[in-house]
C-alpha positions in Angstrom: 106.9 133.2 27.7 104.7 130.9 29.8 101.0 130.5 29.3 98.4 129.1 31.6 98.3 125.3 31.6 95.8 122.9 33.1 98.6 121.4 35.2 98.4 124.5 37.3 94.7 124.1 38.3 94.2 123.6 42.0 90.5 123.3 41.8 90.0 126.4 44.0 88.4 128.8 41.6 89.6 132.1 43.2 93.2 130.9 43.6 93.2 129.5 40.0 91.8 132.8 38.6 94.5 134.8 40.5 97.3 132.4 39.3 96.1 132.9 35.6 96.3 136.7 36.1 99.7 136.5 37.7 101.1 134.5 34.9 99.6 136.9 32.4 101.2 139.9 34.1 104.6 138.3 34.2 104.3 137.4 30.6 103.3 141.0 29.7 106.4 142.3 31.6 108.6 139.9 29.7 107.0 141.0 26.4 107.6 144.7 27.2 111.3 144.0 28.1 111.9 141.9 24.9 110.3 144.7 22.8 112.5 147.3 24.5 109.6 149.1 26.2 110.8 148.7 29.7 111.0 152.5 30.1 107.4 153.0 29.0 104.4 154.0 31.0 102.9 150.6 30.1 105.8 148.8 31.7 105.6 150.9 34.9 101.8 150.3 35.1 102.2 146.5 34.7 105.0 146.3 37.2 103.0 148.3 39.7 99.9 146.1 39.1 102.0 143.0 39.5 103.3 144.2 42.9 99.9 145.0 44.3 98.2 141.9 42.8 100.8 139.6 44.3 100.4 141.1 47.7 96.6 140.8 47.5 96.6 137.3 46.2 99.0 135.9 48.7 97.1 137.5 51.6 93.8 135.9 50.2 95.6 132.6 49.8 96.9 132.8 53.4 93.4 133.7 54.7 92.0 130.7 52.9 94.6 128.4 54.5 93.8 129.8 58.0 90.0 129.6 57.5 90.2 126.0 56.3 92.7 124.7 58.8 95.4 123.9 56.2 98.1 122.0 58.1 101.2 123.2 56.1 100.3 126.9 56.4 103.5 128.0 58.2 105.8 126.5 55.5 103.6 127.8 52.8 103.7 131.4 54.2 107.5 131.2 54.4 107.6 130.4 50.7 105.3 133.4 50.1 107.6 135.7 52.0 110.5 134.7 49.8 108.5 135.6 46.7 107.4 138.9 48.3 110.9 139.9 49.0 111.8 139.5 45.4 108.7 141.3 44.2 109.7 144.2 46.5 112.8 144.6 44.3 110.5 145.7 41.6 110.0 149.0 43.4 113.7 149.6 43.8 114.5 150.0 40.1 114.2 148.4 36.7 113.2 144.7 36.5 116.2 142.7 35.4 116.0 139.4 33.5 117.3 137.7 36.6 114.5 138.9 38.7 112.0 138.2 36.0 113.4 134.6 35.7 113.1 134.1 39.4 109.5 135.4 39.4 108.4 133.1 36.6 110.2 130.0 37.9 109.1 130.6 41.5 105.5 131.2 40.5 105.1 128.2 38.2 106.9 125.9 40.6 105.0 127.2 43.6 101.7 126.7 41.7 102.5 123.3 40.4 104.0 121.9 43.6 103.0 123.9 46.7 99.6 125.3 45.7 98.6 122.0 44.2 98.6 120.7 47.7 95.9 123.2 48.6 93.8 121.7 45.9 94.5 118.2 47.2 93.6 119.3 50.7 90.4 120.9 49.5 89.4 117.8 47.5 90.1 115.5 50.5 88.0 117.6 52.8 85.2 117.6 50.2 85.3 113.8 50.0 85.1 113.6 53.8 82.0 115.9 53.7 83.8 118.7 55.4 82.6 122.0 53.9 85.1 124.6 52.7 
């Protein structure tokens, strides 16, 4: 299981809060699978929550990029679509360990590499006196 780590901080509070929640939800799903509770109501509830939370978070992140003139927005959104396609598989049946692994690796890599650029962009604009 993966826990929140300061290396994932972008410096954009709402995005960081959402990322922490996403990591927690994926960890909870992993725990339920390991404990053999992937047919429980808790499992179904967390999977449903993850799906809606991911959709809401990515929409908010994309709105932030548009509002702030983020230059790599198109590439970033393509990466989001890849993740959303995988998350949509959650609604088609039980979550497999392959899907769970993909979700965890994608999320952590995306946060550490792609979303960290959002933070760098935000800090650069702040240094230049451009309000966000």
